[in-house]
C-alpha positions as CSV (number, residue, x, y, z in Angstrom):
1,M,12.6,10.5,3.8
2,R,11.0,12.5,6.4
3,K,12.2,13.1,9.9
4,F,9.3,12.2,12.8
5,T,8.7,13.8,16.1
6,C,9.9,10.9,18.4
7,T,9.5,13.2,21.5
8,F,6.3,11.9,23.7
9,L,4.1,14.7,24.2
10,L,2.8,14.9,27.5
11,G,0.1,17.5,27.2
12,F,-0.5,18.4,30.5
13,L,-1.2,16.9,33.3
14,A,-4.1,17.4,36.4
15,A,-2.8,19.2,38.7
16,I,-2.1,23.0,38.7
17,C,2.0,23.2,38.6
18,F,5.1,20.9,38.8
19,S,6.7,20.7,42.4
20,Q,10.4,21.4,43.4
21,Q,13.1,19.3,45.1
22,K,12.7,21.4,47.6
23,Q,9.4,21.5,48.3
24,I,9.5,17.7,48.4
25,D,12.7,17.8,51.1
26,S,10.7,20.3,53.1
27,L,7.7,18.4,52.8
28,E,9.4,15.3,54.3
29,Q,10.9,16.7,57.2
30,L,7.7,17.5,57.9
31,L,6.4,14.4,58.2
32,L,9.3,13.3,60.4
33,K,8.3,16.1,62.7
34,N,4.3,14.8,62.4
35,P,3.9,11.3,63.4
36,Q,0.9,11.5,64.6
37,Q,-1.8,9.2,62.2
38,D,-4.6,12.7,62.0
39,T,-5.4,14.8,58.8
40,V,-1.9,16.9,58.4
41,R,-0.4,14.3,58.2
42,L,-2.4,12.7,55.3
43,N,-2.6,16.1,53.4
44,L,1.8,15.7,53.4
45,L,1.2,12.3,52.0
46,I,-1.1,13.6,49.2
47,N,1.2,16.0,48.4
48,L,4.0,14.0,48.4
49,S,2.8,10.9,46.6
50,Y,1.7,13.9,43.9
51,D,5.5,16.1,43.9
52,Y,7.5,12.5,43.8
53,Y,5.7,11.2,40.3
54,A,8.1,12.8,38.0
55,F,11.5,12.8,39.8
56,N,11.0,9.4,42.0
57,P,7.6,7.7,40.8
58,D,8.5,4.7,43.1
59,K,9.4,6.6,46.4
60,G,5.4,8.2,45.0
61,L,4.0,4.8,45.0
62,E,5.1,4.3,48.7
63,R,4.1,8.0,49.9
64,A,0.7,7.6,48.0
65,N,-0.2,3.8,49.4
66,E,0.6,5.4,52.9
67,A,-2.0,8.8,51.9
68,I,-4.6,5.3,51.1
69,E,-4.6,3.8,54.0
70,L,-4.8,6.8,56.4
71,A,-7.4,8.4,54.3
72,L,-9.5,5.2,54.5
73,R,-8.9,4.8,58.3
74,L,-9.9,8.6,58.9
75,Q,-12.9,8.4,56.8
76,Q,-11.3,11.5,54.3
77,T,-13.6,10.5,51.2
78,K,-12.0,13.3,48.9
79,K,-8.8,13.0,50.3
80,L,-8.8,9.3,49.3
81,A,-10.0,9.9,46.0
82,S,-6.5,12.6,45.2
83,A,-4.9,9.4,47.0
84,Y,-6.2,6.7,44.3
85,Q,-5.4,9.7,41.6
86,H,-1.9,10.6,42.5
87,K,-1.2,6.8,42.6
88,G,-2.1,6.5,38.8
89,H,0.3,9.6,38.1
90,N,3.7,7.6,39.9
91,Y,2.3,4.2,38.0
92,S,2.1,6.1,34.9
93,S,5.2,7.4,35.0
94,K,6.6,4.2,35.5
95,G,5.1,2.9,32.3
96,Q,2.7,1.0,33.7
97,D,-0.8,2.5,32.2
98,T,-3.3,-0.5,33.1
99,M,-2.3,-0.1,36.8
100,A,-2.4,3.3,36.5
101,L,-6.1,3.7,34.5
102,E,-7.3,1.3,37.6
103,M,-6.4,3.9,39.6
104,Y,-8.3,6.3,37.8
105,D,-11.2,4.5,37.5
106,K,-11.2,4.0,41.9
107,A,-10.3,7.8,42.1
108,I,-13.4,8.1,39.5
109,D,-15.8,6.1,42.0
110,V,-15.2,7.9,45.1
111,H,-15.7,11.2,42.9
112,K,-19.0,10.3,41.8
113,K,-20.5,9.2,45.7
114,I,-19.4,12.9,46.6
115,D,-20.4,14.4,43.7
116,N,-17.8,16.4,42.9
117,H,-17.8,16.5,38.6
118,T,-14.3,18.9,38.9
119,G,-12.4,16.0,40.3
120,V,-14.4,13.3,37.5
121,A,-13.7,15.1,35.2
122,R,-10.0,15.8,36.2
123,T,-9.3,12.0,36.4
124,T,-10.9,11.4,33.6
125,F,-8.6,14.0,31.7
126,N,-5.6,11.3,33.1
127,K,-7.1,8.6,31.1
128,G,-7.0,10.7,28.3
129,L,-3.5,11.0,28.6
130,I,-3.2,7.2,29.0
131,Y,-5.0,6.5,26.0
132,F,-3.2,8.8,23.7
133,G,0.0,7.0,25.0
134,W,-1.7,4.2,23.1
135,S,-1.9,6.0,20.1
136,D,-5.6,5.6,20.9
137,Y,-6.5,8.8,19.6
138,K,-10.5,8.7,19.3
139,R,-10.6,7.4,23.1
140,S,-8.2,10.1,24.1
141,T,-10.2,12.7,22.7
142,D,-13.5,11.8,24.2
143,A,-11.8,11.7,27.0
144,Y,-10.7,15.1,26.6
145,L,-13.8,16.5,25.6
146,K,-16.0,15.0,28.4
147,A,-13.3,16.8,31.0
148,Y,-14.0,20.2,28.8
149,S,-17.7,20.3,29.1
150,V,-17.3,20.2,32.6
151,F,-14.8,22.5,32.7
152,E,-16.7,25.1,30.4
153,Q,-20.2,24.8,32.7
154,E,-17.9,25.8,35.7
155,K,-16.5,28.8,33.2
156,D,-12.9,27.4,34.9
157,S,-10.9,29.1,31.6
158,F,-7.7,27.7,32.6
159,L,-8.5,23.7,32.9
160,M,-10.6,24.6,29.4
161,A,-7.3,26.2,27.8
162,K,-5.9,22.3,28.9
163,M,-8.3,20.4,27.7
164,L,-7.9,22.3,24.3
165,N,-4.0,21.8,24.1
166,S,-4.2,18.1,24.6
167,I,-7.5,18.0,22.1
168,G,-4.9,19.8,19.4
169,I,-1.7,17.4,20.6
170,N,-4.3,14.4,19.0
171,Y,-5.4,16.1,16.2
172,M,-1.6,16.9,15.1
173,Y,-1.0,12.9,15.4
174,V,-3.5,12.4,13.0
175,S,-1.9,14.8,10.5
176,D,-4.6,17.3,10.7
177,Y,-2.9,20.5,11.5
178,P,-5.4,22.9,10.8
179,K,-7.2,21.6,13.6
180,A,-4.3,21.2,15.9
181,I,-3.2,24.7,15.5
182,A,-7.3,25.9,16.1
183,R,-6.8,24.4,19.2
184,F,-3.5,25.4,20.5
185,L,-4.5,28.7,18.8
186,S,-7.4,29.0,21.3
187,A,-6.2,27.7,24.9
188,T,-3.0,30.6,24.0
189,R,-5.9,32.9,23.9
190,I,-7.2,32.0,27.1
191,Y,-3.9,32.4,28.4
192,D,-3.0,35.4,27.2
193,K,-6.3,36.3,29.1
194,I,-6.3,35.3,31.8
195,G,-2.3,36.5,32.4
196,T,-0.4,33.3,32.9
197,T,2.4,33.9,30.0
198,N,5.0,32.4,32.3
199,G,3.8,28.8,33.4
200,I,4.2,25.8,32.2
201,E,0.9,25.3,30.4
202,Y,2.3,28.3,28.3
203,A,5.5,26.7,27.8
204,N,3.5,23.5,26.9
205,I,1.9,25.5,23.7
206,Q,4.8,27.1,22.5
207,N,6.2,23.5,22.1
208,N,3.3,22.3,20.5
209,I,3.3,24.6,18.0
210,G,6.9,23.9,17.6
211,L,5.7,20.6,16.7
212,V,3.5,21.6,14.2
213,Y,6.0,23.7,12.0
214,K,8.6,20.9,12.7
215,R,6.0,18.7,10.8
216,L,5.0,20.8,8.1
217,Q,8.8,21.2,8.2
218,K,9.2,25.4,8.5
219,F,12.3,24.3,10.9
220,D,13.4,28.0,11.5
221,K,10.1,28.2,12.7
222,A,10.1,25.0,15.1
223,L,13.4,26.5,17.0
224,A,12.3,29.3,17.8
225,Y,9.3,28.1,19.7
226,F,11.1,24.6,20.9
227,E,13.3,27.1,22.4
228,K,10.9,29.8,23.8
229,A,9.5,26.2,25.5
230,L,12.8,25.6,26.8
231,D,13.4,28.7,28.1
232,L,10.2,28.9,30.4
233,Y,11.0,24.9,31.5
234,Q,14.5,26.3,32.9
235,K,12.9,29.1,34.5
236,I,10.8,26.9,36.6
237,D,13.4,24.2,37.0
238,N,10.8,21.2,35.6
239,K,13.0,18.5,34.5
240,H,10.7,16.5,32.3
241,Q,9.5,19.4,30.5
242,T,13.1,20.2,29.5
243,A,14.2,16.9,29.0
244,Q,11.2,17.4,26.4
245,A,12.3,20.3,24.9
246,L,15.8,19.1,24.7
247,G,15.2,16.7,22.7
248,N,12.6,18.4,19.7
249,I,15.4,20.9,19.6
250,G,17.5,17.9,18.9
251,N,15.2,16.2,15.8
252,V,15.0,19.7,14.5
253,Y,18.8,20.0,14.0
254,D,19.4,16.5,13.0
255,N,16.3,18.1,10.1
256,L,18.9,20.7,9.4
257,G,21.8,18.2,8.8
258,K,23.3,18.8,11.9
259,S,23.2,15.4,13.0
260,E,26.2,15.8,15.6
261,K,24.8,18.2,17.6
262,A,21.1,16.3,17.3
263,I,22.8,13.4,19.0
264,N,24.5,15.8,22.0
265,L,20.8,17.1,23.0
266,Q,19.3,14.3,22.9
267,Q,22.2,12.7,25.7
268,Q,21.9,15.4,27.0
269,A,17.6,14.9,27.4
270,Y,18.7,11.5,28.2
271,K,20.7,12.0,31.4
272,I,17.9,14.0,32.9
273,N,14.8,11.4,32.2
274,K,16.9,8.5,33.5
275,S,17.6,10.7,36.3
276,I,14.0,10.8,36.9
277,S,13.0,7.4,35.9
278,N,11.1,8.8,33.2
279,K,10.8,5.7,30.6
280,R,9.2,7.1,28.1
281,G,11.2,9.9,27.9
282,T,14.0,7.8,27.4
283,A,12.9,6.0,24.8
284,S,12.1,9.0,22.7
285,N,15.7,9.5,23.2
286,L,17.0,6.5,22.0
287,I,14.4,6.5,18.8
288,N,16.0,10.0,18.3
289,M,19.4,9.3,18.7
290,G,19.3,5.8,16.1
291,I,17.5,8.5,13.4
292,A,20.1,11.1,13.7
293,Y,22.7,8.1,13.6
294,T,20.5,6.5,10.2
295,S,21.7,10.9,9.0
296,L,24.9,10.3,9.4
297,S,24.7,7.0,7.7
298,Q,26.0,5.1,10.5
299,Y,24.0,2.0,10.3
300,N,25.3,-0.3,12.6
301,K,25.0,1.9,15.4
302,A,21.6,3.3,14.3
303,L,20.1,-0.5,14.4
304,E,21.6,-0.9,18.4
305,Y,19.3,2.1,19.6
306,L,16.7,1.6,17.3
307,N,16.1,-2.5,18.7
308,Q,16.4,-1.1,22.4
309,T,14.2,0.8,21.6
310,K,11.7,-1.2,19.9
311,I,11.1,-3.4,23.1
312,I,10.5,-0.6,25.2
313,Y,7.7,0.7,22.7
314,E,6.4,-2.6,22.6
315,E,6.1,-2.9,26.4
316,L,4.1,0.4,26.5
317,G,2.1,-0.1,23.8
318,D,2.8,3.0,21.6
319,L,1.6,2.5,18.3
320,V,2.4,5.7,16.6
321,N,6.7,5.4,18.2
322,L,7.0,1.8,17.2
323,G,5.7,2.4,13.5
324,I,8.8,5.2,13.6
325,V,11.4,2.4,15.0
326,H,10.0,0.1,12.3
327,S,10.1,2.9,9.3
328,Y,14.0,3.6,10.8
329,L,14.9,-0.3,11.0
330,G,13.7,-0.6,7.4
331,E,16.0,2.4,6.2
332,S,19.2,1.3,8.5
333,Y,18.5,-2.6,6.7
334,L,18.0,-1.1,3.5
335,N,21.4,1.1,3.7
336,L,23.7,-1.2,5.3
337,V,26.5,-2.2,4.4
338,D,27.6,-5.8,5.7
339,D,29.8,-8.3,4.4
340,R,28.0,-10.5,7.0
341,L,24.6,-9.6,6.2
342,P,23.5,-10.4,2.5
343,I,21.7,-7.9,-0.3
344,G,18.9,-10.0,-0.4
345,D,18.6,-10.6,3.2
346,R,18.9,-6.9,4.0
347,Y,16.2,-6.1,1.7
348,E,14.1,-8.8,3.3
349,K,14.6,-7.1,6.2
350,A,13.6,-4.2,5.0
351,I,10.1,-4.9,3.8
352,T,9.6,-6.6,6.8
353,H,10.2,-3.3,9.2
354,F,8.5,-1.3,6.2
355,K,6.0,-3.5,6.1
356,K,5.0,-3.2,9.9
357,A,5.2,0.2,10.0
358,L,2.7,0.8,7.4
359,Q,0.4,-1.9,9.4
360,L,0.5,0.3,12.9
361,A,0.0,3.4,10.6
362,V,-3.3,2.3,9.5
363,Q,-3.9,1.4,12.8
364,T,-2.8,4.5,14.3
365,G,-5.5,6.3,11.1
366,S,-2.3,8.5,10.4
367,K,-2.6,9.1,6.6
368,E,1.0,10.7,6.7
369,D,2.7,7.6,8.1
370,Q,1.1,5.9,5.6
371,N,2.2,7.7,2.8
372,V,5.4,7.6,4.4
373,A,5.8,3.8,4.9
374,W,4.1,3.4,0.8
375,E,7.4,5.7,-0.3
376,N,10.1,3.6,1.6
377,L,8.4,0.6,-0.3
378,A,8.5,2.2,-3.1
379,K,11.8,2.9,-3.0
380,T,13.0,-0.9,-1.8
381,Y,11.4,-2.4,-4.9
382,F,13.1,0.0,-6.5
383,Q,16.1,-1.3,-5.7
384,M,15.5,-4.8,-5.8
385,G,14.4,-4.4,-9.9
386,R,10.8,-5.6,-9.1
387,Y,9.3,-2.6,-11.1
388,K,5.3,-3.0,-11.1
389,D,5.5,-3.4,-6.9
390,A,7.8,0.0,-7.2
391,F,5.0,1.9,-9.6
392,D,2.3,0.9,-6.7
393,A,3.3,1.4,-4.1
394,K,5.0,5.1,-5.3
395,Y,1.1,5.0,-6.9
396,R,-0.9,4.9,-3.2
397,A,1.9,6.8,-1.8
398,N,0.8,9.7,-3.6
399,D,-2.3,9.6,-3.4
400,L,-2.3,9.9,-0.1
401,Q,0.2,12.6,-0.1
402,D,-3.3,14.2,-2.5
403,S,-5.3,13.3,0.2
404,I,-3.4,15.1,3.3
405,R,-3.1,18.3,1.1
406,S,-6.9,18.5,0.0
407,S,-7.8,18.1,3.8
408,E,-6.0,21.2,4.5
409,K,-6.8,22.8,2.4
410,R,-10.7,21.9,2.6
411,E,-9.9,23.1,6.4
412,E,-8.6,25.9,6.1
413,I,-11.6,26.7,3.3
414,A,-13.8,25.3,5.9
415,L,-12.4,27.9,9.0
416,L,-12.4,30.8,6.4
417,E,-16.0,30.1,5.9
418,M,-16.8,29.2,9.5
419,Q,-15.3,33.0,10.4
420,Y,-17.6,34.4,7.6
421,E,-20.6,32.9,8.6
422,F,-19.9,34.3,12.5
423,D,-18.8,37.3,11.1
424,K,-21.9,37.4,9.2
425,K,-24.6,36.8,11.9
426,E,-23.1,39.4,14.4
427,A,-22.7,42.1,11.5
428,L,-26.8,41.0,11.3
429,S,-27.3,40.8,14.8
430,Q,-25.7,44.0,15.4
431,A,-27.5,45.7,12.3
432,E,-30.8,44.5,14.0
433,H,-30.3,46.1,16.9
434,E,-29.3,49.5,16.0
435,K,-32.3,49.3,13.5
436,E,-35.0,48.8,16.8
437,Q,-33.0,51.3,18.8
438,V,-33.5,53.9,16.0
439,L,-37.1,52.8,15.2
440,A,-38.0,53.4,19.3
441,Q,-36.2,56.7,19.2
442,T,-38.3,57.8,16.1
443,Q,-41.4,57.0,18.2
444,I,-39.9,59.3,20.7
445,E,-39.2,62.4,18.8
446,R,-43.1,61.2,16.7
447,Q,-44.9,61.8,20.2
448,K,-42.9,64.9,21.1
449,F,-43.8,66.5,18.1
450,I,-47.8,65.6,18.7
451,K,-46.8,67.5,22.4
452,K,-44.2,70.3,21.9
453,S,-44.0,71.8,17.8
454,T,-43.8,70.9,14.6
455,I,-39.6,71.7,14.7
456,L,-39.5,68.3,16.5
457,G,-40.5,66.8,13.4
458,G,-37.8,67.8,11.7
459,S,-35.4,66.4,14.0
460,T,-37.5,63.3,13.8
461,L,-36.5,63.0,9.7
462,M,-33.5,64.1,10.6
463,L,-32.6,60.8,12.8
464,A,-34.8,58.4,10.4
465,T,-32.4,59.5,7.5
466,I,-29.3,59.0,10.1
467,A,-30.9,55.2,10.6
468,G,-31.4,54.7,7.2
469,L,-27.6,55.8,6.5
470,I,-26.6,53.7,9.4
471,L,-28.9,50.5,7.9
472,Y,-27.2,51.3,4.6
473,K,-23.7,51.2,5.9
474,R,-24.0,48.1,7.6
475,R,-25.4,46.5,4.5
476,R,-22.7,47.3,2.3
477,D,-20.3,46.3,4.8
478,I,-21.7,43.1,5.2
479,L,-22.1,42.7,1.2
480,T,-18.1,44.0,1.4
481,E,-16.9,41.0,3.9
482,K,-19.0,38.3,2.0
483,Q,-17.2,39.1,-1.4
484,K,-13.6,39.0,0.5
485,A,-15.0,36.1,1.9
486,E,-16.0,34.5,-1.7
487,F,-12.5,35.7,-3.0
488,D,-11.2,34.5,-0.8
489,T,-12.3,31.2,-1.2
490,V,-11.4,31.1,-4.9
491,V,-8.0,31.9,-4.4
492,A,-7.5,29.1,-2.0
493,E,-9.4,26.9,-4.4
494,T,-7.9,28.2,-7.2
495,Q,-4.2,27.4,-5.7
496,L,-5.3,23.9,-4.8
497,K,-6.5,23.2,-8.0
498,A,-2.9,24.9,-9.7
499,L,-1.0,22.4,-7.5
500,R,-2.7,19.5,-8.4
501,A,-2.6,20.9,-12.6
502,Q,1.3,21.5,-12.4
503,M,2.8,17.8,-12.8
504,N,0.0,15.9,-14.6
505,P,-0.5,12.5,-13.7
506,H,0.4,11.1,-17.2
507,F,4.1,12.5,-16.8
508,I,4.5,11.3,-14.3
509,F,3.3,7.3,-15.1
510,N,5.4,7.7,-18.2
511,S,8.8,9.1,-16.7
512,L,8.3,6.2,-14.5
513,N,7.8,4.2,-17.2
514,S,11.1,5.8,-18.8
515,I,13.2,4.5,-16.1
516,G,12.2,1.1,-16.4
517,D,12.7,0.7,-20.0
518,Y,16.6,1.9,-19.0
519,Y,16.6,-0.6,-16.4
520,S,15.6,-3.6,-18.2
521,R,17.9,-1.9,-21.5
522,N,20.4,-2.3,-18.6
523,D,21.8,0.9,-19.2
524,K,21.6,2.1,-15.2
525,D,23.6,5.5,-15.9
526,S,20.8,6.5,-18.3
527,A,18.5,6.0,-15.5
528,N,20.1,7.1,-12.5
529,N,20.1,10.5,-14.4
530,Y,17.1,10.6,-15.4
531,L,15.7,9.5,-12.1
532,S,17.7,12.0,-10.0
533,Q,16.6,15.0,-12.5
534,F,12.9,13.3,-12.4
535,A,12.9,13.4,-8.5
536,K,14.5,17.2,-8.5
537,L,11.5,18.2,-10.6
538,I,8.6,16.8,-8.7
539,R,10.6,18.2,-5.3
540,L,10.9,21.9,-6.5
541,T,7.5,21.4,-8.8
542,L,5.9,20.8,-4.8
543,E,7.9,23.4,-3.1
544,N,7.2,26.1,-5.4
545,S,3.7,25.7,-5.8
546,E,2.6,26.2,-2.3
547,K,4.2,30.2,-2.9
548,K,2.5,32.7,-4.4
549,E,5.7,34.8,-5.9
550,I,9.4,33.5,-7.0
551,P,12.5,35.0,-8.7
552,L,12.2,34.4,-12.2
553,S,15.6,33.0,-12.2
554,E,13.5,30.0,-10.1
555,D,11.4,29.7,-12.2
556,L,13.0,29.5,-15.1
557,Q,15.5,27.2,-13.7
558,L,12.2,24.0,-13.2
559,L,10.9,25.4,-16.7
560,E,14.3,24.0,-18.0
561,L,14.5,21.3,-16.1
562,Y,10.7,20.2,-16.9
563,L,11.9,20.8,-20.4
564,E,15.2,18.9,-20.6
565,V,13.2,15.4,-18.6
566,E,10.5,15.4,-21.6
567,S,12.9,16.0,-24.2
568,K,15.2,12.7,-22.2
569,R,11.6,10.5,-22.9
570,M,11.1,12.0,-26.6
571,V,14.1,11.9,-27.9
572,N,15.7,14.0,-31.0
573,K,12.0,15.2,-30.8
574,F,12.6,18.3,-30.3
575,T,14.7,21.3,-29.4
576,F,14.0,24.4,-26.9
577,E,15.5,27.9,-26.1
578,I,15.1,30.2,-23.1
579,K,15.9,33.7,-23.2
580,I,15.4,37.0,-21.3
581,D,14.9,40.6,-22.0
582,P,18.6,42.2,-20.8
583,A,16.5,44.9,-19.0
584,L,15.5,42.0,-16.7
585,D,17.2,40.6,-13.7
586,P,16.4,36.9,-13.1
587,D,17.0,37.2,-9.7
588,N,15.2,40.1,-9.0
589,V,12.0,40.1,-11.1
590,L,9.3,37.8,-8.9
591,V,6.6,35.8,-10.6
592,P,3.5,33.4,-10.1
593,P,5.3,29.6,-10.2
594,L,4.8,27.3,-13.0
595,I,2.5,29.6,-14.5
596,L,4.1,28.8,-18.0
597,Q,4.3,25.6,-17.3
598,P,0.9,24.6,-19.0
599,F,1.3,26.1,-22.5
600,I,4.9,24.1,-22.5
601,E,3.4,21.0,-22.1
602,N,0.5,21.7,-24.3
603,S,3.1,22.9,-26.9
604,I,4.9,19.5,-26.9
605,W,1.7,17.0,-26.5
606,H,-1.0,18.9,-28.5
607,G,1.5,20.9,-31.0
608,I,5.1,19.0,-31.6
609,S,4.4,15.6,-30.9
610,K,2.4,15.4,-33.9
611,K,4.4,17.2,-36.3
612,Q,6.7,15.2,-38.5
613,G,9.9,15.4,-37.5
614,K,11.7,17.9,-35.5
615,G,10.0,20.5,-33.2
616,H,11.3,23.4,-31.4
617,I,10.0,25.6,-28.6
618,L,11.1,28.9,-27.7
619,I,10.2,31.2,-24.6
620,Q,10.8,34.6,-24.1
621,I,10.8,36.8,-21.0
622,K,10.7,41.1,-22.5
623,K,10.3,43.9,-20.4
624,E,7.1,46.0,-21.6
625,D,6.9,49.7,-19.7
626,Q,5.9,48.5,-16.2
627,S,4.9,44.5,-17.3
628,I,6.8,41.8,-18.4
629,I,5.3,39.5,-21.3
630,C,6.2,36.4,-21.2
631,S,6.0,34.0,-24.4
632,V,6.1,30.3,-25.4
633,D,6.1,29.9,-29.3
634,D,6.8,26.6,-31.4
635,D,6.1,25.5,-34.8
636,G,3.7,22.6,-34.6
637,V,0.7,21.5,-36.1
638,G,-1.1,24.6,-34.5
639,R,-4.3,24.5,-33.1
640,K,-6.6,23.9,-36.1
641,A,-4.8,20.6,-37.5
642,S,-4.7,19.0,-33.8
643,V,-7.8,16.9,-32.9
644,A,-7.0,17.1,-29.7
645,I,-6.6,20.9,-29.7
646,N,-10.1,21.1,-31.3
647,E,-12.2,18.9,-28.9
648,K,-11.3,20.6,-26.0
649,E,-11.7,24.0,-27.9
650,G,-12.3,26.3,-24.4
651,K,-12.5,23.3,-22.5
652,S,-8.6,23.1,-21.2
653,M,-7.7,22.9,-17.7
654,G,-4.9,24.3,-17.4
655,M,-5.9,27.4,-19.4
656,K,-9.0,27.5,-16.8
657,I,-6.8,27.6,-14.3
658,T,-4.4,30.0,-15.5
659,K,-7.1,32.5,-16.7
660,S,-7.9,32.0,-12.4
661,R,-4.8,32.7,-11.7
662,I,-5.0,36.0,-13.4
663,N,-8.1,37.4,-12.1
664,I,-6.9,36.7,-9.0
665,I,-3.2,38.9,-9.7
666,N,-5.7,41.4,-11.4
667,K,-7.8,42.1,-8.6
668,Q,-5.3,41.6,-5.7
669,K,-2.5,43.9,-7.3
670,N,-5.0,46.0,-9.8
671,S,-3.0,45.1,-12.8
672,N,-3.8,44.3,-16.2
673,A,-2.6,40.9,-16.5
674,D,-3.9,38.7,-19.5
675,I,-3.7,35.7,-21.7
676,V,-3.1,35.8,-25.4
677,L,-3.1,33.3,-27.8
678,I,-2.1,33.9,-31.4
679,D,-1.9,31.3,-34.1
680,K,0.7,31.8,-36.2
681,A,0.7,31.9,-40.1
682,D,-0.3,28.4,-42.1
683,N,-1.1,26.8,-38.9
684,M,3.0,26.6,-38.1
685,G,2.2,26.5,-34.5
686,L,0.8,28.9,-31.8
687,R,2.2,31.4,-29.8
688,V,0.9,31.9,-25.9
689,E,1.7,35.3,-24.4
690,V,1.4,36.0,-20.6
691,K,1.3,39.2,-19.4
692,L,2.3,39.9,-16.0
693,P,2.7,43.2,-13.8
694,L,6.2,43.7,-13.1
695,E,7.2,42.8,-9.7
696,K,10.3,43.4,-7.9
697,L,12.4,41.5,-5.1
698,F,14.1,44.9,-4.1
């Protein structure tokens, strides 16, 4: 089961910076020295009402109420709006979001009366943060976009970047990672441009990029970004965000199997959040400690922390993290060993929590969380022997997983196309401008020719020739860029098709049926062994399909595992052998992953399965000059005798995809890779040879 990111993402808050405790003490001293009910005291109260929210929100509310009362008495309308806004911050810090929204609406009403558009935008952003906490990402994004449009009109780059970051967070929470990364990087470019790379805003961007990499399970990258953010938070002494970064680092260590270290980091973060009365932060630390205890198989301890957290998230109305709590409560009950709770009751409790997690994931629109919920239900039903329910749940999980992957690929292609269209328009505009300049210059030269001499006519001709060359070069560059964009799109589409094709849905369906058959015959050892190999095969396939090249040894290991799974399902139907040229070092030779798999699948299903008796498949890898020849040789019925092959001659999806991959390799590496199909004598099988350029790791 994947580990979730449970840290509350505060994003950016409305004010420019966080005050330090020393500053609060200084302002309190000044307040004591100025008892007069004047604007000086009002300004001190407003500053204190903001500075307290991250340290002592109860004290912050007290100062905000004093500020509101004094602003009304002095008829300071703009200051009154700020006091309402800061009172909202303190309510939000205490987890009283409804009261916070009420204060923000009061602040917006005051800002509108004095036509303070920036004030309205800032406070609207604060409302967006509340909606985010409720997992209402649509309303949250709408609020951020309204604020962004105001800041864009005012050309306030600093606040535009804040909005981009916050919008990116929302996209991340609905698993739209390309859009999230695009917003984070846009915000980063703004901060780089205006030179603010040492403040909290820049630190938050690093933290958020780390969260995306964590969700993509690129833990080394995630850790690097989290540690960079932590360093910046500690330098500016921001306890709120320091605690958040510690929690995120703890999550990564839990994913890396270092759960005890993860718990230690969460405890450090919990102490900080407790000291500043950060209710959301403490809830986050509690749930992450519960998750870490599930990693250590200490399920009673996990249940203790998770049940504490469930109450807090129910109070806060945080549907995303509440769903996470239910997922891990379900996992804890599923794996709990406790004589006081019968196994049937444990299963029912697990199913109840997994279904609640699914319901919440549907409400928040997170496909990733829905996928996890269905995976958990499939696992539980399987353990209970409810194989049909397990298959249905697994089918839904796979469907969602395909949707997530397809969305990511489509978004990446769309971004490439958008970038290409932008570059093309820019290039055409520049070419048109240069053309106009050249024509104007030509006209001037023509006038000079009439007035002065025929010699200048030659200069005019030369300029026209240069102009033509410039236009020709510009057009050629545009065509080159277009071809590159089109080729990159083909690469992305081919990678997506290859990923989809590499594990045939029929193979998965039949494998699950085989597992069910073992269990129906009460052959649990065979079922567990088959299931273990099947799970390992699926995991390795998904991992390697995303890579352009992998070591030959890893690819052969995966193919061997595939053949073993198929041979167990087709008992006594075929044997196989893998031979490697001694001149090759399998650990040092790189090949495209799973490029032989479609041909092996064809050998089994279209060649050997139709043969009377037992068949044999020989896989050979040989070195030939600066190429390697990978061959699949079977002694099946051959192409002509196979009805399925004849019906689909030249239309095999696996063959088409593999040819596309070969074409891409040839274009990228300027090689002569190829595929050759050789019919064996007397229709006694088929030999497929795939020629690839010899690439070495070292």
